[in-house]
N, C-alpha and C positions, 0 to 999 in steps of 0.2 A: 638265656641272657640274665645277667646280674641286675638286680634292682636295689636301689637305696630308698627305703621308705622314710620320707621326711614328714614329721608332724608332731611327734612328742617333744616336749620341752625339758623333760627330766629323764631319769634313768628308766629304761624299758625293763619291766620285771619279767615279762614272758611273751611267748609267741606260740600260736597254734594255727595249723592249716585247717580249712574246712574239708569235709570228706571228699569232695571232687577236686580239690586243689585249686579251684578258681578264685578263692578268697582266702585271706589270712586275718587273724585276730591278734592284736598286740595290746598290752596293758602296761600302765606306767605309774610312777610316783607323781606324775603331773595331774592326777585325778581324772584321767581319761582312759578309755579303751577305744581302739580304732579298728574298724573293719576295712580291709584293703582289697582292691582288685589286684590279683597277683600277675595278671598279664600286663597291665599298664603301670602298676605301682601307684595308682590313684587311690586316694582316700574316699571310701564310699559313705561311711557314717562315723561320727565321733560320739561316743557314749560318755556323757558328762556325769561326774560323781562329786560328792561333797568332800570326799577324803581320798587319799591315794589308793589305787586299785592294787590289791594284794594278789589276787588270783582270778582266773577266768577259764572258761571252757566253752567249746562249741558242742551243741547237741548232736547226737549221731546223724540225724537227717540233714543237718546244716541249716534248719529253718530258724533256730534260736541260738543265742548265746547267753551265758550266765556270768556275772561278774560279782566279786565281793571286795569290799574295801577293808582297809586295816582296822576299821571300827566296827566290823561285823555286819554292815549293811550289804545285803545281796539282792541282785535284781536280775530278772529274766528279760531279755530284749528280743525284738523281732530283728532277725538278720537282714531281712529285705528292706525294712523301713527305718531301722534304728530307734524305734519307739520302745519305751519301757512298758512291758506288759504286766509285770507283777513284781513285788519285792517282799523281802522279809528281813527281820533283824535276828542275828545270831550272836553267839559269843564271839570272841576274838577268832577270826577265820584265817588259817594259814594256807588252806587248800580246799578245793571243791572238786567234786567229780560228778558226772552225769551217768546215771544208770544206763546200760546199753539200750534199753527200750525207750529211754527219754522221758520216763514218767516219774522219776525220783532223782533227788539231788542229795549228795552226801557232803557234809562240811566237816 
């Protein structure tokens, strides 16, 4: 079935499925990233940022996501709770990738 995910208020910059396909991650110029339930289309967690979200990725196991703003602030979040677990400041970030083992990030 087709789902329309409603929740962002500005341009959606990107979209990723979780490994099992049960959830999806979107990120936007509206300073949020959202974790969605793909079966129902319901918003599970809104990850709030101080700047527009430039890029994001789901960790290989699906337990965490990482987001980066267009001002270089990156954060790792619990996909289960939506809680920010750690963060770091980088230079201007255009993209981020999670190493297949999930133990390293590349910006």
